C-alpha positions as CSV (number, residue, x, y, z in Angstrom):
1,M,-41.4,-50.0,-4.5
2,N,-43.5,-47.9,-6.9
3,R,-45.0,-46.1,-3.9
4,K,-41.5,-45.2,-2.7
5,I,-40.6,-43.9,-6.1
6,L,-43.7,-41.8,-6.3
7,V,-43.1,-40.3,-2.8
8,S,-39.5,-39.6,-3.7
9,A,-40.6,-37.9,-7.0
10,A,-43.2,-35.9,-5.1
11,L,-40.6,-34.7,-2.6
12,S,-38.2,-33.8,-5.4
13,M,-41.0,-31.8,-7.2
14,S,-41.8,-30.1,-3.9
15,L,-38.2,-29.0,-3.4
16,L,-38.0,-28.0,-7.1
17,F,-41.1,-25.7,-6.9
18,G,-40.3,-24.6,-3.3
19,F,-37.3,-22.6,-4.4
20,D,-37.1,-19.9,-7.1
21,V,-34.7,-17.2,-8.3
22,Q,-35.4,-13.5,-8.9
23,E,-35.3,-13.0,-12.7
24,M,-34.8,-9.8,-14.7
25,P,-37.6,-8.8,-17.1
26,K,-37.3,-10.4,-20.5
27,I,-35.4,-8.3,-23.1
28,Q,-37.8,-6.5,-25.3
29,E,-35.4,-4.8,-27.7
30,R,-31.7,-4.1,-28.4
31,V,-30.6,-0.6,-29.2
32,A,-27.5,0.8,-30.9
33,P,-25.7,4.0,-30.0
34,D,-27.3,7.2,-31.3
35,I,-25.5,7.1,-34.6
36,G,-26.4,7.3,-38.3
37,Q,-24.6,6.6,-41.6
38,N,-22.4,9.6,-41.0
39,K,-21.8,9.1,-37.3
40,I,-19.6,6.8,-35.2
41,Y,-19.6,6.0,-31.5
42,S,-16.4,7.7,-30.0
43,F,-14.8,8.9,-26.8
44,N,-12.6,11.3,-28.6
45,S,-14.2,14.4,-27.2
46,S,-14.2,13.0,-23.7
47,I,-10.4,12.5,-23.5
48,E,-9.2,15.1,-26.0
49,E,-8.1,17.6,-23.3
50,A,-6.6,14.9,-21.1
51,S,-4.5,13.6,-23.9
52,K,-2.8,17.0,-24.2
53,V,-1.4,17.0,-20.7
54,V,0.4,13.6,-20.6
55,V,4.0,14.1,-21.4
56,N,6.9,11.9,-22.3
57,I,9.8,11.8,-19.8
58,S,13.2,10.5,-20.7
59,T,16.0,10.3,-18.2
60,Q,19.8,9.9,-18.3
61,K,21.9,8.3,-15.6
62,K,25.7,8.0,-15.7
63,I,26.9,4.5,-14.8
64,K,30.6,3.9,-13.9
65,N,32.3,1.3,-16.1
66,Q,33.5,-1.2,-13.5
67,M,36.2,-2.5,-15.9
68,G,37.7,1.0,-16.3
69,M,37.8,1.4,-12.6
70,H,40.0,-1.6,-12.0
71,P,43.3,-0.7,-10.3
72,M,45.2,-2.4,-13.1
73,F,44.1,0.4,-15.4
74,N,46.2,2.9,-13.4
75,D,49.4,0.9,-13.9
76,P,51.8,2.7,-16.3
77,F,53.0,-0.5,-17.9
78,F,49.4,-1.4,-18.7
79,Q,48.8,2.0,-20.2
80,Q,52.0,1.8,-22.3
81,F,51.3,-1.8,-23.4
82,F,47.8,-1.0,-24.8
83,G,48.7,2.4,-26.1
84,D,45.8,4.3,-27.8
85,L,43.4,1.4,-27.0
86,Y,43.7,2.3,-23.4
87,N,42.2,5.8,-24.0
88,Q,39.3,4.2,-26.0
89,I,38.0,2.3,-23.0
90,P,34.9,4.2,-21.8
91,R,35.1,5.2,-18.1
92,E,31.3,5.5,-17.8
93,K,28.2,4.8,-19.8
94,I,24.8,6.5,-20.1
95,E,21.7,4.6,-19.1
96,R,18.5,5.9,-20.6
97,S,14.9,5.1,-19.7
98,L,11.4,6.3,-20.6
99,G,8.3,7.1,-18.7
100,S,5.3,9.4,-18.5
101,G,4.1,12.4,-16.5
102,V,1.0,14.6,-16.2
103,I,1.0,18.4,-16.3
104,I,-0.9,19.7,-13.2
105,S,-0.4,23.4,-13.6
106,S,-0.2,26.0,-16.4
107,D,3.4,27.0,-15.3
108,G,4.9,23.6,-15.8
109,Y,4.6,21.4,-12.7
110,I,4.4,17.7,-13.6
111,I,3.5,14.7,-11.5
112,T,5.1,11.3,-12.2
113,N,6.3,8.2,-10.5
114,N,9.4,8.4,-8.3
115,H,10.8,5.3,-9.9
116,V,10.7,7.0,-13.3
117,I,13.2,9.7,-12.3
118,D,14.9,8.1,-9.4
119,G,18.7,8.6,-9.5
120,A,18.6,10.4,-12.9
121,D,21.3,12.9,-13.7
122,K,19.2,14.6,-16.3
123,V,15.4,14.6,-16.8
124,M,14.0,15.7,-20.2
125,V,10.3,16.3,-21.0
126,S,8.6,16.4,-24.4
127,L,5.1,17.7,-24.8
128,P,2.4,15.9,-26.9
129,G,2.7,16.6,-30.6
130,N,6.0,18.4,-30.1
131,N,9.5,16.8,-30.6
132,K,11.2,19.6,-28.7
133,E,12.7,18.5,-25.3
134,Y,12.7,20.6,-22.2
135,Q,15.1,20.0,-19.3
136,A,13.1,19.5,-16.1
137,K,14.0,20.3,-12.5
138,V,13.2,17.8,-9.8
139,I,11.1,19.7,-7.2
140,G,10.6,16.8,-4.8
141,T,10.3,13.1,-4.5
142,D,8.5,10.6,-2.2
143,A,9.6,7.0,-2.5
144,R,7.1,5.8,0.0
145,T,4.2,6.6,-2.3
146,D,6.3,6.4,-5.5
147,L,5.4,10.0,-6.5
148,A,7.6,12.8,-7.7
149,V,7.1,16.4,-9.0
150,I,9.3,17.9,-11.7
151,K,9.0,21.3,-13.4
152,I,9.8,22.7,-16.8
153,E,10.1,26.5,-17.4
154,Q,7.0,27.0,-19.6
155,T,3.8,28.9,-19.3
156,N,0.2,28.7,-20.6
157,L,0.4,24.9,-20.7
158,P,-2.8,22.8,-20.6
159,F,-3.2,20.9,-17.3
160,I,-5.3,18.1,-15.9
161,K,-8.3,18.5,-13.7
162,F,-8.6,16.2,-10.7
163,A,-11.6,14.0,-10.0
164,D,-12.5,13.0,-6.4
165,S,-11.1,9.4,-6.3
166,S,-13.2,8.6,-3.3
167,L,-16.3,8.7,-5.6
168,V,-14.9,6.2,-8.1
169,K,-16.9,3.0,-8.4
170,I,-16.0,-0.5,-9.6
171,G,-17.2,-0.8,-13.2
172,D,-16.6,2.9,-14.1
173,L,-15.2,3.4,-17.6
174,V,-11.5,4.6,-17.5
175,F,-8.7,5.4,-19.9
176,A,-5.0,5.0,-19.3
177,I,-2.8,7.6,-21.1
178,G,0.9,7.2,-21.4
179,N,4.0,6.6,-23.5
180,P,4.6,2.8,-23.6
181,F,7.8,1.6,-25.3
182,G,8.6,5.1,-26.5
183,V,6.3,4.8,-29.5
184,G,4.4,8.0,-28.6
185,E,1.2,8.8,-26.9
186,T,-1.1,5.8,-26.4
187,I,-4.6,5.6,-24.9
188,T,-6.1,2.3,-23.7
189,Q,-9.6,1.7,-22.4
190,G,-10.9,-0.4,-19.5
191,I,-12.9,-0.3,-16.4
192,V,-12.2,0.0,-12.7
193,S,-11.7,-3.6,-11.6
194,A,-11.2,-3.0,-7.8
195,L,-10.7,-0.3,-5.3
196,N,-8.6,0.2,-2.1
197,K,-6.1,-2.5,-3.1
198,S,-3.3,-2.8,-0.6
199,G,-0.7,-5.4,0.5
200,I,0.6,-5.6,-3.1
201,G,4.2,-4.8,-1.8
202,I,4.9,-2.0,-4.3
203,N,4.8,1.0,-2.0
204,D,4.7,1.7,1.7
205,Y,1.4,3.6,1.3
206,E,-0.9,1.6,-0.9
207,N,-4.5,2.3,-1.7
208,F,-4.5,1.4,-5.4
209,I,-7.2,1.7,-8.0
210,Q,-7.0,-1.5,-10.1
211,T,-7.9,-1.5,-13.8
212,D,-7.9,-3.8,-16.8
213,A,-6.9,-0.9,-19.1
214,S,-3.6,-1.9,-20.6
215,I,-0.7,-0.4,-18.7
216,N,2.6,-1.3,-20.4
217,P,6.3,-0.3,-19.8
218,G,6.5,3.5,-20.3
219,N,3.0,4.1,-19.0
220,S,4.4,4.6,-15.5
221,G,3.6,8.1,-14.3
222,G,0.8,8.5,-16.9
223,A,-2.8,9.4,-16.3
224,L,-5.8,7.2,-15.5
225,V,-8.9,9.3,-16.3
226,D,-12.6,8.8,-16.2
227,S,-15.0,9.3,-19.2
228,R,-14.9,13.1,-18.6
229,G,-11.1,13.2,-18.9
230,A,-10.7,14.0,-15.2
231,L,-7.7,12.5,-13.4
232,I,-8.6,9.6,-11.0
233,G,-5.1,8.2,-10.6
234,I,-1.4,8.0,-11.7
235,N,-0.6,4.7,-13.4
236,T,2.2,3.1,-11.4
237,A,2.5,-0.7,-11.9
238,I,1.3,-3.9,-13.4
239,I,1.2,-7.6,-12.3
240,S,2.6,-9.7,-15.1
241,K,4.5,-12.9,-15.5
242,S,5.8,-11.9,-19.0
243,G,6.3,-8.2,-18.4
244,G,3.5,-7.3,-20.8
245,N,-0.1,-6.4,-20.0
246,Q,-2.2,-9.0,-18.2
247,G,-5.2,-6.9,-17.4
248,I,-4.0,-6.1,-13.8
249,G,-2.8,-2.6,-13.5
250,F,-2.6,-0.3,-10.5
251,A,-3.0,3.5,-10.2
252,I,-2.3,5.8,-7.2
253,P,-5.7,7.5,-6.4
254,S,-5.9,11.2,-7.3
255,D,-6.8,12.2,-3.7
256,M,-3.4,10.9,-2.5
257,V,-1.6,12.4,-5.6
258,K,-3.1,15.8,-4.8
259,R,-2.0,15.8,-1.2
260,I,1.5,14.6,-2.0
261,A,2.0,17.0,-4.9
262,K,0.9,20.0,-2.9
263,Q,3.4,19.2,-0.1
264,L,6.3,18.6,-2.6
265,I,5.6,21.8,-4.4
266,E,5.2,23.9,-1.3
267,Q,7.8,22.3,0.9
268,G,10.1,20.2,-1.4
269,A,9.7,17.2,0.8
270,I,7.0,15.2,2.7
271,R,6.5,15.6,6.4
272,R,4.1,13.0,7.6
273,G,1.7,13.0,10.5
274,Y,2.5,10.5,13.3
275,L,-0.1,8.9,15.5
276,G,2.2,6.4,17.2
277,V,0.3,3.1,17.0
278,G,0.9,-0.3,15.5
279,I,-2.3,-1.6,13.8
280,Q,-3.8,-4.6,12.1
281,D,-7.1,-5.5,10.4
282,I,-9.9,-7.2,12.2
283,S,-9.2,-10.9,11.6
284,S,-11.9,-13.5,11.5
285,D,-11.0,-14.5,15.1
286,L,-11.5,-11.0,16.3
287,R,-14.7,-10.4,14.4
288,D,-16.9,-11.4,17.4
289,T,-15.0,-9.0,19.7
290,Y,-15.8,-6.0,17.6
291,G,-19.3,-6.9,16.3
292,N,-20.0,-5.7,12.8
293,N,-17.7,-2.6,13.1
294,E,-14.9,-1.9,10.6
295,G,-11.6,-0.3,11.4
296,A,-8.0,-0.7,12.5
297,V,-7.1,-2.6,15.7
298,I,-4.4,-1.0,17.8
299,I,-1.8,-3.7,18.7
300,S,1.0,-1.4,20.0
301,L,1.6,2.2,21.2
302,E,4.8,4.1,21.0
303,A,6.1,5.8,24.2
304,D,5.3,9.5,24.4
305,S,3.3,9.3,21.2
306,P,0.1,11.3,20.5
307,A,-2.0,8.1,20.8
308,K,-0.4,7.1,24.1
309,K,-0.8,10.6,25.6
310,A,-4.5,10.7,24.5
311,G,-5.2,7.5,26.4
312,L,-5.6,5.0,23.6
313,M,-5.0,1.4,24.5
314,V,-4.0,-1.9,22.8
315,W,-7.1,-3.5,21.2
316,D,-9.0,-0.2,20.8
317,L,-10.6,-0.3,17.4
318,I,-10.2,3.0,15.4
319,T,-13.3,3.5,13.3
320,K,-13.2,7.1,12.2
321,I,-10.8,10.0,11.6
322,N,-12.5,13.5,11.4
323,G,-15.8,11.7,10.9
324,K,-14.4,9.7,7.9
325,P,-15.0,5.9,8.3
326,I,-11.9,3.7,8.5
327,K,-12.4,0.3,6.9
328,N,-9.0,-1.3,7.6
329,S,-5.4,-0.7,8.8
330,A,-4.1,0.3,5.3
331,E,-6.8,3.0,5.1
332,L,-5.8,4.5,8.5
333,R,-2.1,4.3,7.6
334,N,-2.6,6.1,4.3
335,L,-4.8,8.8,5.8
336,I,-2.5,9.6,8.7
337,G,0.5,9.4,6.4
338,T,-0.8,12.1,4.1
339,M,-1.6,14.5,6.9
340,P,1.0,17.0,8.0
341,P,2.5,17.1,11.5
342,N,0.8,19.3,14.2
343,E,-2.6,18.8,12.6
344,K,-5.4,18.4,15.1
345,I,-7.7,15.4,14.4
346,T,-10.9,13.9,15.9
347,L,-10.5,10.2,16.4
348,T,-13.4,7.8,17.0
349,Y,-12.8,4.3,18.5
350,M,-14.5,1.3,20.1
351,R,-13.5,0.0,23.5
352,D,-15.4,-2.7,25.3
353,K,-18.2,-2.3,22.6
354,Q,-18.6,1.4,23.5
355,E,-17.9,4.2,21.0
356,K,-15.6,7.0,22.3
357,T,-14.2,10.1,20.7
358,I,-11.0,12.1,21.4
359,T,-9.2,15.0,19.9
360,L,-5.4,14.9,19.5
361,T,-2.6,16.6,17.6
362,L,-0.4,14.5,15.3
363,A,3.4,14.6,15.8
364,E,6.0,14.1,13.0
365,S,6.6,10.7,11.6
366,K,9.7,8.7,12.5
367,D,10.9,5.3,11.5
368,T,11.5,2.6,14.2
369,K,13.0,-0.8,13.7
370,G,13.8,-3.6,15.9
371,S,14.5,-7.4,15.9
372,M,13.5,-10.0,18.4
373,Q,14.6,-13.3,19.8
374,G,15.2,-15.0,23.2
375,S,16.2,-16.2,26.9
376,K,16.8,-19.2,29.1
377,K,14.5,-19.4,32.1
378,G,11.2,-21.0,31.0
379,V,7.8,-22.4,31.6
380,N,5.6,-24.8,29.7
381,G,2.8,-27.4,30.0
382,A,0.0,-26.9,32.4
383,Q,1.5,-23.7,33.8
384,G,1.2,-21.9,30.4
385,L,-0.5,-22.2,27.1
386,E,-1.0,-25.8,26.1
387,G,1.8,-27.0,23.8
388,V,3.8,-23.8,24.3
389,S,7.2,-23.3,26.1
390,V,8.4,-19.8,26.9
391,Q,11.4,-18.1,28.5
392,E,12.1,-14.8,30.1
393,I,14.2,-12.3,28.1
394,S,17.5,-11.7,30.0
395,P,19.5,-8.4,29.5
396,Q,22.1,-10.4,27.7
397,M,19.6,-11.8,25.2
398,R,18.1,-8.4,24.7
399,Q,21.5,-6.9,23.9
400,R,22.7,-9.8,21.8
401,N,19.6,-9.9,19.7
402,Q,19.0,-6.1,19.6
403,I,15.5,-6.4,21.1
404,P,14.2,-2.8,21.6
405,R,14.0,-1.7,25.2
406,D,10.3,-0.9,24.9
407,I,9.5,-4.5,24.1
408,D,8.8,-6.8,27.1
409,G,7.3,-10.2,27.3
410,V,8.2,-13.9,27.3
411,L,9.9,-15.7,24.4
412,V,8.3,-18.7,22.7
413,T,11.0,-21.3,22.5
414,R,9.0,-24.3,21.4
415,I,5.4,-24.9,20.2
416,D,3.6,-28.1,19.2
417,E,2.3,-27.9,15.7
418,D,-0.9,-29.7,16.7
419,S,-1.7,-27.1,19.4
420,K,-4.4,-24.5,19.3
421,A,-1.8,-21.8,19.8
422,Y,0.0,-22.9,16.7
423,E,-3.2,-23.1,14.8
424,S,-3.9,-19.5,15.8
425,G,-0.6,-18.3,14.4
426,L,1.9,-18.4,17.3
427,R,5.4,-19.5,16.4
428,A,8.7,-20.3,18.0
429,G,10.7,-17.1,18.3
430,D,7.7,-14.9,18.9
431,I,7.4,-12.7,22.0
432,I,4.2,-12.7,23.9
433,G,3.7,-9.1,25.1
434,Q,0.2,-8.9,26.4
435,I,-2.8,-11.2,27.2
436,E,-6.1,-9.4,27.2
437,N,-5.5,-6.3,29.5
438,I,-2.4,-7.7,31.3
439,T,1.0,-6.6,30.1
440,I,3.5,-9.5,30.1
441,K,6.9,-8.5,31.6
442,N,8.1,-11.8,32.9
443,L,7.1,-15.3,33.7
444,A,5.1,-14.2,36.8
445,S,2.9,-11.9,34.9
446,Y,2.5,-14.5,32.1
447,K,1.3,-17.1,34.6
448,K,-1.0,-14.5,36.3
449,A,-2.7,-13.7,33.0
450,L,-3.2,-17.3,32.0
451,Q,-4.6,-18.0,35.5
452,Q,-7.0,-15.1,35.3
453,F,-8.3,-16.0,31.8
454,R,-8.1,-19.8,32.2
455,G,-10.7,-21.6,30.1
456,K,-11.6,-18.4,28.2
457,T,-10.9,-17.2,24.7
458,K,-7.9,-14.8,25.0
459,R,-6.5,-12.1,22.7
460,V,-2.7,-12.4,22.7
461,L,-0.4,-9.6,21.5
462,V,2.7,-11.0,19.8
463,Y,5.9,-9.5,18.5
464,S,7.3,-11.5,15.6
465,Q,10.1,-11.2,13.0
466,N,7.4,-10.0,10.6
467,G,6.0,-7.3,12.9
468,I,3.3,-7.1,15.6
469,K,0.1,-9.2,15.4
470,T,-2.9,-10.2,17.5
471,I,-3.9,-13.8,17.7
472,V,-6.8,-15.4,19.5
473,V,-6.2,-18.5,21.6
474,K,-9.1,-20.6,22.8
């Protein structure tokens, strides 16, 4: 027994001394900032100039009084019965709100959030340290990035200088400048908590800088600056259960702000480049297919689009635009969405583990929508995917359910919850549009594809109520 204990102890000691961690050198001294009895540590000089360019924006919006609009109020008897009281009922009320903005030129152009001035009948601006208000003209708005440009007729104004937001790093010191709660200019300090945040559900084009600097109501449209006072973002939103600061704030990167502001000032509206592809991130199931490469996976192509004409195909992996690496689908969408129509781009992609490069010209963006559901004639069991029943899409079903004409495939009518297809993300109501390189148009092509790739891991292109996706079925 003692021998076993000794052996066990020896093994434990062996394991203990067989593994070690890398340690930092021991602290030799602690140092204080370079200050004396008559000095303090301060960032005042760093953000002094930036604090002069963040303005207070107040808006007014006329709201109709629903009570005053009731047909009964037009009845002569009603008017006579209530007499003078009738004339005292307000027909409309004024709704006021506060926000912030950043001066970007000496002649009065100001960038802010679209939601700050959206629907306003009057937009007023007050400058830092000045109670005088100036009426602003709305130059242009872009709801999809939540940015807007307004202008006041003033000259020789101080204005912000832009930093390159692509060079911002997690941990960088930042300051949020704004007008929270209408109490006047406020500056809060924090760090960059995260970069390239998307999928938040705030804007259509999301590539947020996340910070723990306090961003409170009224800070919207204000500046997020680095320790030099250079603009790295426009504060736009917070995540909070109570409505107050929880240390999770988001800012639109200055590179996007610069491109949108330039178009709004020069053209008054945003015209977006259009590539014509549906895209998704590389899921864990697809990781082996594309090796260690990052990018956006093509899962659909619009007819007559620049991508289609250039020869791109479903499941090509877009890795670069004009030599700039693309990490994910959000990054590609944001980049193309801020490029103008008719711009020529160089696109790098992976196909069958080989890198290819093409040049194409972007078209102008358009919105497409469509809903999907199903048919009668079907197949299941051994003839199809295990645990999955499908049907062809008849013309009647296409018309009744408004399925777009450019969507073909077979409808999933039933799926077993313990099947591999369900585990991969396939659901009843989905439309299977492609299996590997075979386009699915009917039950015959569906059977042919499954026969050809029987026993192999298959990429399956699926149209669902939530959009287009790729699943991998083993």
